[in-house]
PyMOL CGO cylinders between C-alpha atoms (Angstrom):
from pymol import cmd
from pymol.cgo import CYLINDER

trace = [
    CYLINDER, 48.22, -7.35, -37.14, 45.25, -5.56, -38.77, 0.3, 1, 1, 1, 1, 1, 1,
    CYLINDER, 45.25, -5.56, -38.77, 41.78, -6.00, -37.27, 0.3, 1, 1, 1, 1, 1, 1,
    CYLINDER, 41.78, -6.00, -37.27, 39.67, -8.62, -39.00, 0.3, 1, 1, 1, 1, 1, 1,
    CYLINDER, 39.67, -8.62, -39.00, 36.77, -7.38, -41.07, 0.3, 1, 1, 1, 1, 1, 1,
    CYLINDER, 36.77, -7.38, -41.07, 33.43, -9.15, -40.96, 0.3, 1, 1, 1, 1, 1, 1,
    CYLINDER, 33.43, -9.15, -40.96, 30.45, -9.13, -43.32, 0.3, 1, 1, 1, 1, 1, 1,
    CYLINDER, 30.45, -9.13, -43.32, 26.86, -10.20, -42.78, 0.3, 1, 1, 1, 1, 1, 1,
    CYLINDER, 26.86, -10.20, -42.78, 25.64, -12.58, -45.49, 0.3, 1, 1, 1, 1, 1, 1,
    CYLINDER, 25.64, -12.58, -45.49, 22.41, -14.46, -46.17, 0.3, 1, 1, 1, 1, 1, 1,
    CYLINDER, 22.41, -14.46, -46.17, 23.00, -17.80, -47.82, 0.3, 1, 1, 1, 1, 1, 1,
    CYLINDER, 23.00, -17.80, -47.82, 21.01, -18.45, -51.00, 0.3, 1, 1, 1, 1, 1, 1,
    CYLINDER, 21.01, -18.45, -51.00, 22.29, -22.01, -51.22, 0.3, 1, 1, 1, 1, 1, 1,
    CYLINDER, 22.29, -22.01, -51.22, 23.82, -24.38, -48.70, 0.3, 1, 1, 1, 1, 1, 1,
    CYLINDER, 23.82, -24.38, -48.70, 27.61, -24.38, -48.98, 0.3, 1, 1, 1, 1, 1, 1,
    CYLINDER, 27.61, -24.38, -48.98, 30.68, -25.35, -47.01, 0.3, 1, 1, 1, 1, 1, 1,
    CYLINDER, 30.68, -25.35, -47.01, 33.53, -23.08, -46.04, 0.3, 1, 1, 1, 1, 1, 1,
    CYLINDER, 33.53, -23.08, -46.04, 36.37, -22.71, -43.61, 0.3, 1, 1, 1, 1, 1, 1,
    CYLINDER, 36.37, -22.71, -43.61, 36.16, -19.60, -41.42, 0.3, 1, 1, 1, 1, 1, 1,
    CYLINDER, 36.16, -19.60, -41.42, 39.60, -20.18, -39.91, 0.3, 1, 1, 1, 1, 1, 1,
    CYLINDER, 39.60, -20.18, -39.91, 41.45, -22.13, -42.62, 0.3, 1, 1, 1, 1, 1, 1,
    CYLINDER, 41.45, -22.13, -42.62, 41.31, -25.32, -40.55, 0.3, 1, 1, 1, 1, 1, 1,
    CYLINDER, 41.31, -25.32, -40.55, 37.78, -26.35, -39.67, 0.3, 1, 1, 1, 1, 1, 1,
    CYLINDER, 37.78, -26.35, -39.67, 35.08, -26.69, -42.37, 0.3, 1, 1, 1, 1, 1, 1,
    CYLINDER, 35.08, -26.69, -42.37, 31.55, -25.59, -41.51, 0.3, 1, 1, 1, 1, 1, 1,
    CYLINDER, 31.55, -25.59, -41.51, 28.19, -25.86, -43.24, 0.3, 1, 1, 1, 1, 1, 1,
    CYLINDER, 28.19, -25.86, -43.24, 26.42, -22.60, -44.10, 0.3, 1, 1, 1, 1, 1, 1,
    CYLINDER, 26.42, -22.60, -44.10, 22.72, -23.32, -44.63, 0.3, 1, 1, 1, 1, 1, 1,
    CYLINDER, 22.72, -23.32, -44.63, 20.45, -21.81, -47.27, 0.3, 1, 1, 1, 1, 1, 1,
    CYLINDER, 20.45, -21.81, -47.27, 18.21, -19.06, -45.84, 0.3, 1, 1, 1, 1, 1, 1,
    CYLINDER, 18.21, -19.06, -45.84, 20.39, -18.50, -42.75, 0.3, 1, 1, 1, 1, 1, 1,
    CYLINDER, 20.39, -18.50, -42.75, 22.25, -15.26, -42.05, 0.3, 1, 1, 1, 1, 1, 1,
    CYLINDER, 22.25, -15.26, -42.05, 25.86, -15.32, -40.86, 0.3, 1, 1, 1, 1, 1, 1,
    CYLINDER, 25.86, -15.32, -40.86, 28.52, -12.87, -39.72, 0.3, 1, 1, 1, 1, 1, 1,
    CYLINDER, 28.52, -12.87, -39.72, 31.72, -14.14, -41.30, 0.3, 1, 1, 1, 1, 1, 1,
    CYLINDER, 31.72, -14.14, -41.30, 35.22, -13.00, -42.03, 0.3, 1, 1, 1, 1, 1, 1,
    CYLINDER, 35.22, -13.00, -42.03, 35.50, -10.90, -45.12, 0.3, 1, 1, 1, 1, 1, 1,
    CYLINDER, 35.50, -10.90, -45.12, 37.95, -13.33, -46.75, 0.3, 1, 1, 1, 1, 1, 1,
    CYLINDER, 37.95, -13.33, -46.75, 35.33, -16.12, -46.74, 0.3, 1, 1, 1, 1, 1, 1,
    CYLINDER, 35.33, -16.12, -46.74, 32.41, -13.78, -47.45, 0.3, 1, 1, 1, 1, 1, 1,
    CYLINDER, 32.41, -13.78, -47.45, 34.05, -12.52, -50.65, 0.3, 1, 1, 1, 1, 1, 1,
    CYLINDER, 34.05, -12.52, -50.65, 34.28, -16.10, -51.97, 0.3, 1, 1, 1, 1, 1, 1,
    CYLINDER, 34.28, -16.10, -51.97, 30.62, -16.83, -51.15, 0.3, 1, 1, 1, 1, 1, 1,
    CYLINDER, 30.62, -16.83, -51.15, 29.55, -13.60, -52.88, 0.3, 1, 1, 1, 1, 1, 1,
    CYLINDER, 29.55, -13.60, -52.88, 31.72, -14.22, -55.95, 0.3, 1, 1, 1, 1, 1, 1,
    CYLINDER, 31.72, -14.22, -55.95, 30.40, -17.78, -56.35, 0.3, 1, 1, 1, 1, 1, 1,
    CYLINDER, 30.40, -17.78, -56.35, 26.81, -16.56, -55.98, 0.3, 1, 1, 1, 1, 1, 1,
    CYLINDER, 26.81, -16.56, -55.98, 26.17, -18.67, -52.89, 0.3, 1, 1, 1, 1, 1, 1,
    CYLINDER, 26.17, -18.67, -52.89, 25.19, -15.71, -50.68, 0.3, 1, 1, 1, 1, 1, 1,
    CYLINDER, 25.19, -15.71, -50.68, 24.04, -12.10, -50.76, 0.3, 1, 1, 1, 1, 1, 1,
    CYLINDER, 24.04, -12.10, -50.76, 25.27, -9.28, -48.58, 0.3, 1, 1, 1, 1, 1, 1,
    CYLINDER, 25.27, -9.28, -48.58, 22.88, -8.12, -45.87, 0.3, 1, 1, 1, 1, 1, 1,
    CYLINDER, 22.88, -8.12, -45.87, 22.99, -4.38, -45.37, 0.3, 1, 1, 1, 1, 1, 1,
    CYLINDER, 22.99, -4.38, -45.37, 22.82, -3.24, -41.79, 0.3, 1, 1, 1, 1, 1, 1,
    CYLINDER, 22.82, -3.24, -41.79, 19.54, -1.45, -41.24, 0.3, 1, 1, 1, 1, 1, 1,
    CYLINDER, 19.54, -1.45, -41.24, 19.42, 1.62, -39.02, 0.3, 1, 1, 1, 1, 1, 1,
    CYLINDER, 19.42, 1.62, -39.02, 18.73, 0.69, -35.44, 0.3, 1, 1, 1, 1, 1, 1,
    CYLINDER, 18.73, 0.69, -35.44, 15.09, 1.15, -34.56, 0.3, 1, 1, 1, 1, 1, 1,
    CYLINDER, 15.09, 1.15, -34.56, 14.29, 2.83, -31.28, 0.3, 1, 1, 1, 1, 1, 1,
    CYLINDER, 14.29, 2.83, -31.28, 11.04, 2.87, -29.38, 0.3, 1, 1, 1, 1, 1, 1,
    CYLINDER, 11.04, 2.87, -29.38, 9.43, 6.10, -28.26, 0.3, 1, 1, 1, 1, 1, 1,
    CYLINDER, 9.43, 6.10, -28.26, 9.27, 5.73, -24.51, 0.3, 1, 1, 1, 1, 1, 1,
    CYLINDER, 9.27, 5.73, -24.51, 7.64, 9.12, -24.00, 0.3, 1, 1, 1, 1, 1, 1,
    CYLINDER, 7.64, 9.12, -24.00, 8.72, 11.39, -21.22, 0.3, 1, 1, 1, 1, 1, 1,
    CYLINDER, 8.72, 11.39, -21.22, 10.53, 10.24, -18.13, 0.3, 1, 1, 1, 1, 1, 1,
    CYLINDER, 10.53, 10.24, -18.13, 8.31, 9.46, -15.15, 0.3, 1, 1, 1, 1, 1, 1,
    CYLINDER, 8.31, 9.46, -15.15, 7.85, 12.10, -12.49, 0.3, 1, 1, 1, 1, 1, 1,
    CYLINDER, 7.85, 12.10, -12.49, 10.35, 11.98, -9.67, 0.3, 1, 1, 1, 1, 1, 1,
    CYLINDER, 10.35, 11.98, -9.67, 8.36, 10.75, -6.71, 0.3, 1, 1, 1, 1, 1, 1,
    CYLINDER, 8.36, 10.75, -6.71, 11.03, 10.70, -4.04, 0.3, 1, 1, 1, 1, 1, 1,
    CYLINDER, 11.03, 10.70, -4.04, 9.90, 11.97, -0.66, 0.3, 1, 1, 1, 1, 1, 1,
    CYLINDER, 9.90, 11.97, -0.66, 11.94, 14.72, 0.89, 0.3, 1, 1, 1, 1, 1, 1,
    CYLINDER, 11.94, 14.72, 0.89, 13.35, 13.73, 4.25, 0.3, 1, 1, 1, 1, 1, 1,
    CYLINDER, 13.35, 13.73, 4.25, 12.16, 15.71, 7.26, 0.3, 1, 1, 1, 1, 1, 1,
    CYLINDER, 12.16, 15.71, 7.26, 14.73, 17.85, 8.99, 0.3, 1, 1, 1, 1, 1, 1,
    CYLINDER, 14.73, 17.85, 8.99, 16.15, 16.17, 12.09, 0.3, 1, 1, 1, 1, 1, 1,
    CYLINDER, 16.15, 16.17, 12.09, 14.50, 17.11, 15.37, 0.3, 1, 1, 1, 1, 1, 1,
    CYLINDER, 14.50, 17.11, 15.37, 16.30, 19.75, 17.43, 0.3, 1, 1, 1, 1, 1, 1,
    CYLINDER, 16.30, 19.75, 17.43, 16.22, 20.11, 21.17, 0.3, 1, 1, 1, 1, 1, 1,
    CYLINDER, 16.22, 20.11, 21.17, 15.65, 23.35, 23.12, 0.3, 1, 1, 1, 1, 1, 1,
    CYLINDER, 15.65, 23.35, 23.12, 19.27, 24.37, 22.79, 0.3, 1, 1, 1, 1, 1, 1,
    CYLINDER, 19.27, 24.37, 22.79, 19.10, 24.06, 19.01, 0.3, 1, 1, 1, 1, 1, 1,
    CYLINDER, 19.10, 24.06, 19.01, 21.24, 20.92, 18.83, 0.3, 1, 1, 1, 1, 1, 1,
    CYLINDER, 21.24, 20.92, 18.83, 20.23, 17.92, 16.76, 0.3, 1, 1, 1, 1, 1, 1,
    CYLINDER, 20.23, 17.92, 16.76, 19.28, 14.79, 18.65, 0.3, 1, 1, 1, 1, 1, 1,
    CYLINDER, 19.28, 14.79, 18.65, 19.13, 14.10, 22.38, 0.3, 1, 1, 1, 1, 1, 1,
    CYLINDER, 19.13, 14.10, 22.38, 20.99, 15.69, 25.25, 0.3, 1, 1, 1, 1, 1, 1,
    CYLINDER, 20.99, 15.69, 25.25, 24.29, 13.86, 24.93, 0.3, 1, 1, 1, 1, 1, 1,
    CYLINDER, 24.29, 13.86, 24.93, 27.43, 15.26, 26.53, 0.3, 1, 1, 1, 1, 1, 1,
    CYLINDER, 27.43, 15.26, 26.53, 27.99, 18.80, 27.66, 0.3, 1, 1, 1, 1, 1, 1,
]
cmd.load_cgo(trace, "trace")
C-alpha cells in the first residue's frame, strides 16, 4: 500500500467532506487543515480552499554556546607510600 499524501489547505468557505470515506466532518472558513490529498483536490477544484505553501522553518539566533563552567576534580589524596586513600591492607 502506498503512503498517503497530505496537503495543507486554508478554507475560504465552510464545507463538509469525508476524510476517510465514512465519517463526514465540517471544515470551517478561515481555518487551516492538513488533509488527505484525495479530499484536498476536491476542495481546491471546487474553490472551497486554497493550498498553503509550507514556509521555511524559522530559527532563532541563540548566539554562542555558554562557557563550560565545570570544575575539575582534585586528584585523590595519596599517602606516604604513594598509594591512593588510607592504609588498607598490606
